[in-house]
C-alpha positions as CSV (number, residue, x, y, z in Angstrom):
1,M,2.7,12.5,23.0
2,A,2.5,11.8,19.3
3,V,-0.7,12.1,17.3
4,L,-1.0,9.5,14.5
5,K,-3.3,9.3,11.5
6,V,-4.3,6.3,9.4
7,I,-5.1,6.5,5.7
8,E,-6.2,3.8,3.3
9,I,-4.3,3.3,0.0
10,L,-4.9,0.9,-2.9
11,S,-2.0,-0.2,-5.1
12,N,-1.3,-2.7,-7.9
13,S,1.7,-4.3,-9.5
14,E,2.3,-6.8,-12.3
15,K,5.2,-8.3,-10.3
16,S,4.0,-9.1,-6.8
17,W,2.2,-8.1,-3.7
18,E,5.5,-6.9,-2.2
19,D,6.1,-4.7,-5.2
20,A,2.6,-3.2,-5.0
21,T,3.2,-2.5,-1.3
22,A,6.5,-0.8,-1.9
23,K,5.1,1.3,-4.7
24,A,2.2,2.5,-2.5
25,V,4.6,3.5,0.3
26,K,7.0,5.2,-2.1
27,Q,4.2,7.2,-3.8
28,A,2.5,8.1,-0.5
29,S,5.7,9.4,1.0
30,K,5.8,12.1,-1.8
31,S,2.9,13.9,-0.1
32,V,2.7,12.3,3.4
33,K,5.6,12.8,5.7
34,N,6.5,10.9,8.9
35,I,5.2,7.5,7.7
36,R,5.6,5.0,10.6
37,S,4.0,1.8,9.3
38,A,2.0,0.1,6.6
39,Y,-0.4,-2.7,7.3
40,V,-1.6,-4.9,4.4
41,Q,-5.3,-5.2,5.1
42,D,-6.2,-7.1,2.0
43,Q,-4.6,-8.8,-1.1
44,S,-6.2,-9.8,-4.4
45,V,-5.2,-10.7,-7.9
46,I,-6.6,-10.2,-11.4
47,V,-6.7,-13.3,-13.5
48,S,-6.8,-13.4,-17.3
49,G,-7.4,-16.9,-18.7
50,D,-5.3,-19.1,-16.4
51,E,-2.6,-16.4,-15.6
52,V,-2.3,-13.9,-12.8
53,T,-1.9,-10.6,-14.5
54,E,-2.0,-8.1,-11.6
55,F,-1.5,-8.1,-7.8
56,R,-3.5,-5.7,-5.7
57,V,-3.1,-4.6,-2.1
58,N,-5.2,-2.5,0.2
59,L,-2.9,-0.8,2.8
60,K,-3.5,1.1,6.0
61,V,-0.7,3.6,6.3
62,T,0.1,5.2,9.7
63,F,1.9,8.5,10.0
64,E,2.7,11.1,12.6
65,V,0.8,14.4,12.5
66,K,3.0,17.3,13.6
């Protein structure tokens, strides 16, 4: 039987939500091993004037505890 843990991670990108998600998983994998999945719980943007300047994601990352 595997034991799994879920942590919450916030990330941002100037490119896209997908890029913010990928950056979060890549950074988390430096200290968290055995990542199984990432669930995008929430998405938002920062707007300056009439332009989107930043994409933000709130992720739930699941990993196996050994």
